[in-house]
Kinemage of the C-alpha trace (Angstrom):
@kinemage 1
@onewidth
@group {chain A} dominant
@subgroup {mainchain}
@vectorlist {calphas} color= white
{ca met a 1} P -119.663 109.483 29.573
{ca lys a 2} L -122.964 109.653 27.719
{ca ser a 3} L -124.994 106.505 27.171
{ca val a 4} L -128.490 105.591 26.068
{ca val a 5} L -130.381 103.128 28.268
{ca asp a 6} L -132.991 100.727 26.936
{ca ser a 7} L -136.211 99.881 28.763
{ca cys a 8} L -135.092 96.308 29.456
{ca val a 9} L -132.360 97.625 31.785
{ca trp a 10} L -134.824 99.679 33.841
{ca ile a 11} L -137.302 96.787 33.923
{ca ala a 12} L -134.652 94.287 35.018
{ca tyr a 13} L -133.415 96.712 37.660
{ca ala a 14} L -136.898 96.975 39.176
{ca ser a 15} L -137.794 93.278 38.813
{ca leu a 16} L -136.091 90.992 41.308
{ca arg a 17} L -137.084 87.898 39.321
{ca asp a 18} L -135.773 89.161 35.987
{ca arg a 19} L -132.908 87.045 34.646
{ca asp a 20} L -130.885 90.213 33.989
{ca his a 21} L -131.599 91.802 37.381
{ca asp a 22} L -128.024 91.511 38.712
{ca ser a 23} L -126.531 93.026 35.558
{ca ala a 24} L -129.090 95.825 35.591
{ca val a 25} L -128.336 96.590 39.242
{ca arg a 26} L -124.625 96.911 38.373
{ca ile a 27} L -125.398 99.232 35.450
{ca val a 28} L -127.751 101.508 37.394
{ca glu a 29} L -125.718 101.543 40.622
{ca asp a 30} L -122.496 102.280 38.706
{ca phe a 31} L -124.335 105.178 37.075
{ca leu a 32} L -125.648 106.484 40.388
{ca asp a 33} L -122.145 106.297 41.919
{ca asp a 34} L -120.294 107.891 38.975
{ca glu a 35} L -121.114 111.562 38.548
{ca ser a 36} L -119.318 111.652 35.190
{ca gln a 37} L -121.997 109.431 33.618
{ca asn a 38} L -125.114 110.750 31.925
{ca phe a 39} L -127.972 108.570 30.740
{ca tyr a 40} L -130.287 109.454 27.862
{ca leu a 41} L -133.633 108.005 26.884
{ca thr a 42} L -136.874 108.894 25.160
{ca asp a 43} L -140.339 109.306 26.601
{ca tyr a 44} L -141.181 106.025 24.851
{ca ile a 45} L -138.840 104.271 27.302
{ca val a 46} L -140.606 105.797 30.301
{ca leu a 47} L -143.953 104.736 28.845
{ca glu a 48} L -142.801 101.183 28.132
{ca val a 49} L -141.125 100.712 31.528
{ca thr a 50} L -144.004 102.146 33.523
{ca asn a 51} L -146.668 100.151 31.677
{ca phe a 52} L -144.693 96.908 31.917
{ca leu a 53} L -144.018 97.335 35.637
{ca leu a 54} L -147.664 98.222 36.303
{ca arg a 55} L -148.693 94.920 34.706
{ca lys a 56} L -145.976 92.746 36.239
{ca thr a 57} L -145.188 94.316 39.637
{ca asn a 58} L -147.124 97.016 41.459
{ca pro a 59} L -147.838 100.747 41.202
{ca lys a 60} L -145.251 101.700 43.832
{ca ile a 61} L -142.425 100.052 41.854
{ca ala a 62} L -143.723 101.275 38.480
{ca phe a 63} L -144.156 104.890 39.494
{ca gly a 64} L -140.937 104.810 41.527
{ca met a 65} L -139.009 103.903 38.367
{ca met a 66} L -140.887 106.551 36.429
{ca glu a 67} L -139.873 109.200 38.952
{ca leu a 68} L -136.237 108.051 38.961
{ca val a 69} L -135.847 108.396 35.212
{ca arg a 70} L -137.885 111.617 35.029
{ca glu a 71} L -136.298 113.473 37.914
{ca his a 72} L -132.653 112.407 38.132
{ca glu a 73} L -130.407 115.329 37.199
{ca arg a 74} L -128.117 113.164 35.033
{ca ile a 75} L -130.876 111.453 33.090
{ca ser a 76} L -132.070 113.357 30.032
{ca met a 77} L -135.280 112.514 28.244
{ca glu a 78} L -136.088 113.427 24.650
{ca phe a 79} L -139.761 113.716 23.809
{ca val a 80} L -140.972 112.313 20.519
{ca asp a 81} L -142.888 115.080 18.775
{ca glu a 82} L -144.572 114.934 15.367
{ca glu a 83} L -141.361 115.647 13.454
{ca leu a 84} L -139.327 113.112 15.389
{ca phe a 85} L -142.126 110.558 15.081
{ca glu a 86} L -141.754 110.654 11.296
{ca glu a 87} L -138.030 109.927 11.655
{ca val a 88} L -138.600 107.198 14.251
{ca ser a 89} L -141.335 105.457 12.279
{ca ala a 90} L -139.218 105.441 9.095
{ca leu a 91} L -136.262 104.089 11.062
{ca ala a 92} L -138.444 101.384 12.658
{ca lys a 93} L -139.545 100.220 9.206
{ca gln a 94} L -135.980 100.290 7.890
{ca leu a 95} L -134.549 98.357 10.856
{ca lys a 96} L -137.642 96.165 11.279
{ca thr a 97} L -137.784 97.038 14.967
{ca ser a 98} L -140.146 98.613 17.467
{ca leu a 99} L -140.868 102.316 17.613
{ca thr a 100} L -139.312 102.342 21.078
{ca asp a 101} L -136.014 100.859 19.885
{ca ala a 102} L -136.044 103.110 16.830
{ca ser a 103} L -136.520 106.126 19.104
{ca leu a 104} L -133.301 105.200 20.904
{ca val a 105} L -131.372 104.740 17.664
{ca ser a 106} L -132.657 108.088 16.466
{ca leu a 107} L -131.648 109.701 19.751
{ca met a 108} L -128.169 108.220 19.404
{ca lys a 109} L -127.812 109.512 15.861
{ca arg a 110} L -129.004 112.987 16.837
{ca thr a 111} L -126.673 113.265 19.840
{ca gly a 112} L -123.657 111.329 18.572
{ca ile a 113} L -123.890 108.879 21.472
{ca lys a 114} L -122.365 105.533 20.516
{ca thr a 115} L -123.045 103.431 23.643
{ca ile a 116} L -126.323 101.789 24.580
{ca tyr a 117} L -127.013 99.726 27.665
{ca ser a 118} L -129.377 96.968 26.654
{ca phe a 119} L -129.921 93.239 26.978
{ca asp a 120} L -131.519 93.264 23.503
{ca ser a 121} L -129.065 91.775 21.005
{ca gly a 122} L -131.085 93.353 18.183
{ca phe a 123} L -129.005 96.490 18.685
{ca asp a 124} L -125.896 94.503 17.663
{ca lys a 125} L -126.954 94.640 14.012
{ca ile a 126} L -126.839 98.440 13.938
{ca lys a 127} L -123.480 99.692 12.711
{ca gly a 128} L -121.716 102.312 14.764
{ca leu a 129} L -123.409 101.421 18.056
{ca glu a 130} L -121.768 99.672 20.973
{ca arg a 131} L -124.137 97.631 23.104
{ca arg a 132} L -123.170 96.987 26.714
{ca asn a 133} L -125.054 94.597 28.941
{ca gly a 134} L -123.326 94.929 32.257
């Protein structure tokens, strides 16, 4: 199964005090245990997660998460280049959302992935996507 994973899941997974920590642990541990699952994200997610965790936790946790999402063999990362940035920025304006969220929607459209793991209900307004939160 292919799914896109939002930054809030990775942040909650790494943050013991996050209200969604338990749900995020279930999502990530289910992924790690199930070799049929593949997670997809953009480099914007890695940037957002790492920067947030550097501010709110410590470098060991922040860079540990960065390495997990960069190096795991079943996690694929799409890099936003100049061409994709044009698509993402137009989509962000259309959806009235962040560039990071728009990068995930764009990734989903490009790959045909329909499922996103996120605690952000803003994804619910996007037709054709299924948001899971645990």
